[in-house]
MDTraj code that builds the backbone (N, CA, C; nanometers):
import mdtraj as md
import numpy as np

residues = "MET ILE ARG HIS ALA THR ALA VAL TRP ASN GLY SER GLY LYS GLU GLY ASN GLY HIS LEU THR THR GLN SER THR VAL LEU THR ASP THR GLN TYR SER TYR LEU SER ARG PHE GLU SER GLY VAL GLY THR ASN PRO GLU GLU LEU VAL ALA ALA ALA HIS ALA GLY CYS PHE SER MET LYS LEU SER PHE VAL LEU GLY ALA ALA GLY PHE THR PRO GLU LYS ILE ASP THR LYS CYS GLU ILE THR PHE ILE GLU GLY THR LEU SER LYS SER HIS LEU ILE VAL SER ALA SER VAL PRO GLY ILE ASP ASP ALA LYS PHE GLN GLU CYS VAL LYS ASP ALA GLU GLN ASN CYS PRO ILE SER LYS LEU LEU GLY LYS GLY LEU GLU ILE SER SER THR ALA THR LEU VAL ALA".split()
xyz = np.array([
    [-20.3647, -5.3506, 10.8008],
    [-20.4696, -5.4293, 10.8618],
    [-20.5890, -5.3389, 10.8887],
    [-20.7049, -5.3840, 10.8521],
    [-20.8298, -5.3136, 10.8801],
    [-20.9237, -5.4132, 10.9456],
    [-20.9815, -5.3742, 11.0574],
    [-21.0828, -5.4548, 11.1261],
    [-21.2148, -5.3788, 11.1188],
    [-21.3261, -5.4493, 11.1307],
    [-21.4535, -5.3781, 11.1261],
    [-21.5584, -5.4403, 11.2180],
    [-21.6556, -5.3587, 11.2482],
    [-21.7743, -5.4003, 11.3222],
    [-21.8912, -5.3225, 11.2643],
    [-22.0106, -5.3753, 11.2839],
    [-22.1301, -5.3126, 11.2298],
    [-22.2310, -5.2907, 11.3415],
    [-22.2924, -5.1740, 11.3399],
    [-22.4007, -5.1438, 11.4338],
    [-22.5259, -5.1117, 11.3536],
    [-22.6371, -5.1712, 11.3933],
    [-22.7669, -5.1411, 11.3343],
    [-22.8565, -5.0937, 11.4477],
    [-22.9145, -4.9747, 11.4332],
    [-23.0029, -4.9185, 11.5351],
    [-23.1415, -4.9013, 11.4758],
    [-23.2435, -4.9364, 11.5526],
    [-23.3826, -4.9218, 11.5094],
    [-23.4588, -4.8401, 11.6113],
    [-23.5253, -4.7349, 11.5658],
    [-23.6119, -4.6577, 11.6536],
    [-23.5445, -4.5386, 11.7176],
    [-23.6124, -4.4821, 11.8171],
    [-23.5638, -4.3625, 11.8859],
    [-23.4498, -4.3983, 11.9810],
    [-23.3823, -4.2959, 12.0290],
    [-23.2693, -4.3166, 12.1189],
    [-23.3052, -4.3886, 12.2470],
    [-23.4189, -4.3565, 12.3052],
    [-23.4554, -4.4149, 12.4341],
    [-23.5363, -4.5439, 12.4194],
    [-23.6256, -4.5486, 12.3252],
    [-23.7108, -4.6670, 12.3108],
    [-23.6571, -4.7674, 12.2095],
    [-23.5647, -4.7262, 12.1267],
    [-23.5135, -4.8140, 12.0231],
    [-23.4169, -4.9186, 12.0761],
    [-23.3592, -4.9928, 11.9830],
    [-23.2606, -5.0934, 12.0199],
    [-23.1717, -5.1194, 11.8994],
    [-23.0606, -5.1836, 11.9273],
    [-22.9679, -5.2116, 11.8196],
    [-22.8996, -5.3445, 11.8375],
    [-22.8193, -5.3772, 11.7365],
    [-22.7418, -5.5001, 11.7370],
    [-22.6038, -5.4715, 11.6816],
    [-22.5041, -5.5332, 11.7424],
    [-22.3652, -5.5178, 11.7005],
    [-22.3123, -5.6507, 11.6490],
    [-22.2344, -5.6439, 11.5423],
    [-22.1700, -5.7626, 11.4880],
    [-22.0257, -5.7278, 11.4566],
    [-21.9334, -5.8137, 11.4995],
    [-21.7917, -5.7906, 11.4715],
    [-21.7447, -5.8811, 11.3587],
    [-21.6380, -5.8380, 11.2948],
    [-21.5798, -5.9122, 11.1839],
    [-21.5512, -6.0571, 11.2222],
    [-21.5002, -6.0776, 11.3438],
    [-21.4653, -6.2125, 11.3893],
    [-21.5879, -6.2968, 11.4237],
    [-21.7017, -6.2353, 11.4330],
    [-21.8305, -6.2922, 11.4748],
    [-21.8349, -6.3298, 11.6227],
    [-21.7367, -6.2823, 11.7005],
    [-21.7459, -6.3005, 11.8463],
    [-21.8740, -6.2334, 11.8957],
    [-21.9036, -6.1181, 11.8385],
    [-22.0339, -6.0558, 11.8607],
    [-22.1120, -6.0733, 11.7312],
    [-22.2287, -6.1358, 11.7398],
    [-22.3143, -6.1525, 11.6232],
    [-22.4549, -6.1114, 11.6635],
    [-22.4988, -5.9998, 11.6079],
    [-22.6297, -5.9448, 11.6428],
    [-22.6472, -5.9320, 11.7933],
    [-22.5409, -5.8870, 11.8611],
    [-22.5438, -5.8682, 12.0058],
    [-22.6253, -5.7437, 12.0390],
    [-22.7209, -5.7602, 12.1260],
    [-22.8150, -5.6541, 12.1603],
    [-22.7495, -5.5402, 12.2384],
    [-22.7912, -5.4178, 12.2066],
    [-22.7614, -5.3036, 12.2915],
    [-22.8786, -5.2073, 12.2834],
    [-22.8964, -5.1298, 12.3902],
    [-23.0121, -5.0411, 12.3984],
    [-22.9850, -4.9321, 12.5013],
    [-23.0797, -4.8430, 12.5136],
    [-23.0723, -4.7408, 12.6184],
    [-23.0602, -4.8072, 12.7549],
    [-23.1401, -4.9107, 12.7770],
    [-23.1384, -4.9791, 12.9067],
    [-23.0035, -5.0441, 12.9344],
    [-22.9424, -5.1090, 12.8340],
    [-22.8129, -5.1746, 12.8578],
    [-22.7003, -5.0737, 12.8705],
    [-22.7237, -4.9522, 12.8220],
    [-22.6198, -4.8491, 12.8307],
    [-22.6319, -4.7657, 12.9580],
    [-22.7513, -4.7271, 12.9927],
    [-22.7682, -4.6325, 13.1029],
    [-22.8339, -4.6907, 13.2276],
    [-22.8854, -4.8112, 13.2181],
    [-22.9503, -4.8728, 13.3323],
    [-22.8944, -5.0136, 13.3494],
    [-22.9774, -5.1131, 13.3585],
    [-22.9256, -5.2489, 13.3767],
    [-22.9958, -5.3480, 13.2853],
    [-23.0156, -5.3066, 13.1619],
    [-23.0805, -5.3941, 13.0653],
    [-22.9870, -5.5016, 13.0124],
    [-23.0452, -5.5987, 12.9451],
    [-22.9694, -5.7088, 12.8861],
    [-22.8996, -5.6587, 12.7598],
    [-22.7745, -5.6952, 12.7458],
    [-22.6981, -5.6569, 12.6276],
    [-22.5719, -5.5831, 12.6665],
    [-22.5019, -5.5359, 12.5661],
    [-22.3766, -5.4654, 12.5881],
    [-22.3975, -5.3161, 12.5685],
    [-22.2891, -5.2411, 12.5663],
    [-22.2953, -5.0983, 12.5397],
    [-22.1587, -5.0509, 12.4915],
    [-22.1517, -4.9360, 12.4261],
    [-22.0246, -4.8900, 12.3721],
    [-21.9145, -4.8736, 12.4773],
    [-21.9490, -4.8254, 12.5959],
    [-21.8471, -4.8043, 12.6988],
    [-21.7872, -4.9362, 12.7470],
    [-21.8696, -5.0379, 12.7612],
    [-21.8232, -5.1701, 12.7999],
    [-21.7276, -5.2257, 12.6937],
    [-21.7593, -5.2024, 12.5682],
    [-21.6744, -5.2511, 12.4600],
    [-21.5418, -5.1759, 12.4558],
    [-21.5436, -5.0452, 12.4838],
    [-21.4193, -4.9680, 12.4923],
    [-21.3347, -5.0206, 12.6077],
    [-21.3980, -5.0486, 12.7213],
    [-21.3251, -5.1025, 12.8368],
    [-21.2607, -5.2370, 12.8024],
    [-21.3333, -5.3239, 12.7333],
    [-21.2780, -5.4537, 12.6939],
    [-21.1607, -5.4350, 12.5982],
    [-21.1756, -5.3446, 12.5034],
    [-21.0673, -5.3189, 12.4081],
    [-20.9434, -5.2661, 12.4794],
    [-20.9624, -5.1736, 12.5738],
    [-20.8473, -5.1155, 12.6431],
    [-20.7803, -5.2192, 12.7326],
    [-20.8579, -5.2968, 12.8069],
    [-20.8000, -5.3998, 12.8940],
    [-20.7230, -5.5036, 12.8122],
    [-20.7799, -5.5464, 12.7019],
    [-20.7147, -5.6462, 12.6181],
    [-20.5884, -5.5942, 12.5530],
    [-20.5942, -5.4751, 12.4986],
    [-20.4784, -5.4152, 12.4325],
    [-20.3657, -5.3909, 12.5327],
    [-20.4000, -5.3342, 12.6477],
    [-20.3007, -5.3066, 12.7512],
    [-20.2333, -5.4355, 12.7989],
    [-20.3120, -5.5397, 12.8241],
    [-20.2546, -5.6650, 12.8735],
    [-20.1559, -5.7237, 12.7740],
    [-20.1914, -5.7203, 12.6463],
    [-20.1010, -5.7734, 12.5443],
    [-19.9748, -5.6875, 12.5337],
    [-19.9914, -5.5546, 12.5378],
    [-19.8753, -5.4655, 12.5310],
    [-19.7852, -5.4867, 12.6520],
    [-19.8427, -5.5016, 12.7707],
    [-19.7624, -5.5252, 12.8904],
    [-19.6825, -5.6545, 12.8756],
    [-19.7418, -5.7570, 12.8184],
    [-19.6697, -5.8819, 12.7959],
    [-19.5487, -5.8592, 12.7050],
    [-19.5669, -5.7792, 12.5994],
    [-19.4551, -5.7477, 12.5098],
    [-19.3481, -5.6640, 12.5804],
    [-19.3896, -5.5664, 12.6597],
    [-19.2949, -5.4807, 12.7324],
    [-19.2155, -5.5641, 12.8325],
    [-19.2836, -5.6502, 12.9057],
    [-19.2147, -5.7374, 13.0013],
    [-19.1168, -5.8295, 12.9286],
    [-19.1580, -5.8841, 12.8163],
    [-19.0706, -5.9710, 12.7379],
    [-18.9452, -5.8986, 12.6910],
    [-18.9610, -5.7752, 12.6450],
    [-18.8459, -5.6963, 12.5999],
    [-18.7504, -5.6671, 12.7158],
    [-18.8042, -5.6653, 12.8393],
    [-18.7218, -5.6407, 12.9579],
    [-18.6631, -5.7708, 13.0140],
    [-18.6937, -5.8833, 12.9478],
    [-18.6364, -6.0106, 12.9900],
    [-18.7220, -6.0919, 13.0857],
    [-18.8503, -6.0618, 13.0945],
    [-18.9400, -6.1320, 13.1866],
    [-19.0576, -6.1920, 13.1102],
    [-19.0990, -6.3097, 13.1520],
    [-19.2145, -6.3747, 13.0904],
    [-19.3259, -6.3828, 13.1938],
    [-19.4347, -6.3109, 13.1713],
    [-19.5443, -6.3158, 13.2686],
    [-19.6145, -6.4509, 13.2652],
    [-19.6541, -6.4974, 13.3837],
    [-19.7370, -6.6177, 13.3916],
    [-19.8825, -6.5813, 13.3661],
    [-19.9237, -6.4662, 13.4210],
    [-20.0619, -6.4231, 13.4070],
    [-20.0704, -6.2723, 13.4254],
    [-20.1481, -6.2082, 13.3405],
    [-20.1794, -6.0659, 13.3525],
    [-20.3315, -6.0561, 13.3546],
    [-20.3851, -5.9983, 13.4608],
    [-20.5298, -5.9855, 13.4778],
    [-20.5610, -5.8363, 13.4856],
    [-20.6302, -5.7833, 13.3851],
    [-20.6567, -5.6394, 13.3794],
    [-20.8061, -5.6119, 13.3741],
    [-20.8496, -5.5224, 13.4607],
    [-20.9862, -5.4705, 13.4584],
    [-20.9758, -5.3249, 13.4144],
    [-21.0630, -5.2826, 13.3263],
    [-21.0651, -5.1436, 13.2820],
    [-21.1982, -5.0817, 13.3224],
    [-21.1901, -4.9683, 13.3897],
    [-21.3100, -4.8940, 13.4286],
    [-21.3180, -4.7679, 13.3438],
    [-21.4233, -4.7582, 13.2642],
    [-21.4460, -4.6410, 13.1802],
    [-21.5451, -4.5499, 13.2525],
    [-21.5095, -4.4239, 13.2672],
    [-21.5987, -4.3262, 13.3292],
    [-21.6713, -4.2504, 13.2192],
    [-21.8038, -4.2522, 13.2255],
    [-21.8916, -4.1887, 13.1271],
    [-21.9829, -4.0940, 13.2033],
    [-21.9605, -3.9645, 13.1876],
    [-22.0367, -3.8639, 13.2617],
    [-22.0932, -3.7610, 13.1648],
    [-22.2231, -3.7364, 13.1755],
    [-22.2908, -3.6348, 13.0956],
    [-22.2579, -3.6444, 12.9472],
    [-22.2644, -3.7671, 12.8959],
    [-22.2458, -3.7880, 12.7537],
    [-22.1025, -3.7872, 12.7048],
    [-22.0053, -3.7903, 12.7976],
    [-21.8650, -3.7854, 12.7582],
    [-21.7839, -3.8910, 12.8321],
    [-21.6991, -3.9619, 12.7570],
    [-21.6015, -4.0495, 12.8205],
    [-21.4937, -3.9591, 12.8781],
    [-21.4659, -3.9735, 13.0070],
    [-21.3697, -3.8829, 13.0699],
    [-21.2455, -3.9532, 13.1227],
    [-21.2549, -4.0832, 13.1495],
    [-21.1410, -4.1509, 13.2105],
    [-21.1433, -4.2997, 13.1799],
    [-21.0244, -4.3551, 13.1662],
    [-21.0075, -4.4996, 13.1567],
    [-20.9036, -4.5386, 13.2602],
    [-20.9446, -4.6196, 13.3565],
    [-20.8544, -4.6610, 13.4633],
    [-20.8314, -4.8106, 13.4541],
    [-20.7058, -4.8491, 13.4429],
    [-20.6667, -4.9885, 13.4313],
    [-20.6238, -5.0409, 13.5678],
    [-20.6775, -5.1537, 13.6077],
    [-20.6418, -5.2179, 13.7340],
    [-20.5811, -5.3523, 13.6966],
    [-20.4503, -5.3633, 13.7158],
    [-20.3794, -5.4827, 13.6699],
    [-20.3160, -5.5574, 13.7857],
    [-20.3258, -5.6870, 13.7767],
    [-20.2605, -5.7770, 13.8706],
    [-20.1859, -5.8776, 13.7841],
    [-20.0592, -5.9007, 13.8162],
    [-19.9821, -5.9913, 13.7314],
    [-19.8853, -6.0757, 13.8121],
    [-19.8612, -6.1944, 13.7616],
    [-19.7603, -6.2833, 13.8164],
    [-19.6463, -6.2872, 13.7156],
    [-19.5305, -6.2350, 13.7582],
    [-19.4146, -6.2249, 13.6689],
    [-19.2914, -6.2731, 13.7459],
    [-19.2505, -6.3971, 13.7250],
    [-19.1349, -6.4499, 13.7982],
    [-19.0084, -6.3667, 13.7766],
    [-18.9366, -6.3400, 13.8881],
    [-18.8070, -6.2760, 13.8832],
    [-18.8046, -6.1249, 13.8744],
    [-18.9177, -6.0609, 13.8628],
    [-18.9201, -5.9148, 13.8490],
    [-18.9415, -5.8511, 13.9862],
    [-18.8811, -5.7343, 14.0085],
    [-18.9104, -5.6610, 14.1318],
    [-19.0205, -5.5596, 14.1032],
    [-19.0807, -5.5064, 14.2089],
    [-19.1958, -5.4187, 14.1928],
    [-19.1609, -5.2921, 14.1156],
    [-19.0446, -5.2331, 14.1379],
    [-19.0072, -5.1091, 14.0686],
    [-19.0023, -5.1315, 13.9174],
    [-18.9418, -5.2400, 13.8741],
    [-18.9331, -5.2698, 13.7308],
    [-19.0711, -5.3013, 13.6747],
    [-19.1512, -5.3724, 13.7525],
    [-19.2868, -5.4045, 13.7096],
    [-19.3678, -5.2769, 13.6874],
    [-19.3611, -5.1843, 13.7838],
    [-19.4351, -5.0580, 13.7716],
    [-19.3887, -4.9788, 13.6497],
    [-19.2593, -4.9818, 13.6225],
    [-19.2041, -4.9138, 13.5048],
    [-19.2630, -4.9747, 13.3762],
    [-19.2702, -5.1059, 13.3714],
    [-19.3264, -5.1748, 13.2552],
    [-19.4752, -5.1436, 13.2395],
    [-19.5476, -5.1388, 13.3508],
    [-19.6903, -5.1058, 13.3469],
    [-19.7102, -4.9667, 13.2889],
    [-19.6324, -4.8681, 13.3344],
    [-19.6460, -4.7310, 13.2832],
    [-19.6161, -4.7248, 13.1341],
    [-19.5148, -4.7999, 13.0909],
    [-19.4814, -4.8050, 12.9482],
    [-19.6011, -4.8578, 12.8695],
    [-19.6576, -4.9690, 12.9134],
    [-19.7719, -5.0272, 12.8437],
    [-19.8933, -4.9339, 12.8489],
    [-19.9150, -4.8701, 12.9638],
    [-20.0277, -4.7767, 12.9796],
    [-20.0185, -4.6637, 12.8779],
    [-19.8991, -4.6130, 12.8555],
    [-19.8807, -4.4995, 12.7651],
    [-19.8711, -4.5396, 12.6187],
    [-19.8322, -4.6647, 12.5911],
    [-19.7990, -4.7004, 12.4542],
    [-19.8846, -4.8072, 12.3882],
    [-19.9811, -4.8642, 12.4578],
    [-20.0669, -4.9576, 12.3854],
    [-20.1512, -4.8758, 12.2873],
    [-20.1827, -4.9304, 12.1715],
    [-20.2559, -4.8528, 12.0705],
    [-20.3884, -4.7950, 12.1182],
    [-20.4616, -4.8659, 12.2027],
    [-20.5892, -4.8113, 12.2509],
    [-20.5646, -4.6955, 12.3475],
    [-20.4594, -4.7035, 12.4312],
    [-20.4243, -4.5899, 12.5178],
    [-20.3905, -4.4680, 12.4335],
    [-20.3163, -4.4893, 12.3264],
    [-20.2800, -4.3768, 12.2396],
    [-20.4037, -4.3130, 12.1782],
    [-20.4993, -4.3953, 12.1384],
    [-20.6236, -4.3438, 12.0822],
    [-20.7039, -4.2683, 12.1879],
    [-20.7239, -4.3309, 12.3023],
    [-20.8049, -4.2701, 12.4075],
    [-20.7364, -4.1500, 12.4712],
    [-20.6045, -4.1495, 12.4730],
    [-20.5290, -4.0427, 12.5370],
    [-20.5412, -3.9081, 12.4686],
    [-20.6098, -3.9033, 12.3567],
    [-20.6273, -3.7774, 12.2848],
    [-20.7427, -3.6960, 12.3425],
    [-20.7888, -3.7281, 12.4597],
    [-20.8958, -3.6517, 12.5212],
    [-20.9491, -3.7165, 12.6465],
    [-20.8855, -3.8234, 12.6852],
    [-20.9327, -3.9013, 12.7989],
    [-20.8184, -3.9169, 12.8979],
    [-20.8472, -3.9019, 13.0238],
    [-20.7465, -3.9274, 13.1267],
    [-20.7275, -4.0788, 13.1378],
    [-20.6017, -4.1221, 13.1335],
    [-20.5719, -4.2641, 13.1461],
    [-20.4841, -4.2833, 13.2688],
    [-20.5209, -4.3815, 13.3517],
    [-20.4439, -4.4100, 13.4729],
    [-20.4404, -4.5605, 13.4960],
    [-20.3564, -4.6009, 13.5907],
    [-20.3506, -4.7436, 13.6236],
    [-20.3112, -4.7628, 13.7688],
    [-20.3489, -4.8781, 13.8200],
    [-20.3071, -4.9272, 13.9503],
    [-20.2583, -5.0686, 13.9247],
    [-20.1379, -5.0995, 13.9726],
    [-20.0800, -5.2300, 13.9421],
    [-20.0336, -5.3012, 14.0676],
    [-20.0609, -5.4307, 14.0713],
    [-20.0192, -5.5148, 14.1828],
    [-19.9443, -5.6355, 14.1273],
    [-19.8256, -5.6570, 14.1788],
    [-19.7470, -5.7729, 14.1434],
    [-19.7794, -5.8824, 14.2438],
    [-19.8215, -5.9976, 14.1939],
    [-19.8574, -6.1080, 14.2835],
    [-19.7566, -6.2207, 14.2684],
    [-19.7416, -6.2965, 14.3742],
    [-19.6452, -6.4073, 14.3735],
    [-19.6996, -6.5267, 14.3009],
])
top = md.Topology()
chain = top.add_chain()
for i, resn in enumerate(residues, 1):
    res = top.add_residue(resn, chain, resSeq=i)
    for name in ("N", "CA", "C"):
        top.add_atom(name, md.element.get_by_symbol(name[0]), res)
traj = md.Trajectory(xyz[None], top)
């Protein structure tokens, strides 16, 4: 399986702007710029997209891990915070809240750690990025 996305950038790094398009067309000519990356401009940015990819991948992996342990989650809600300092991604922190009938907190935490370490995006990012998580089991 190969997936793709396209980025087109016009102009200088600070004054220029670009557009992103994904194979699925969920993003089609989606704007990004210096302002959307480093300030509060309209559009997306690479770090936000990495955070979305990590949160989505982790949530799906956690669902598979829980299923293999005999539990079916009702809902997994994951927020990913990407730390970007001085031109370098340094950390990805996953904040997960999940409703999983019949599971105790110890088993849930074990499943979260498994998913944190083994989702494909964690494996990719873990080659130079600190990855952590905080997990809350909700009723």
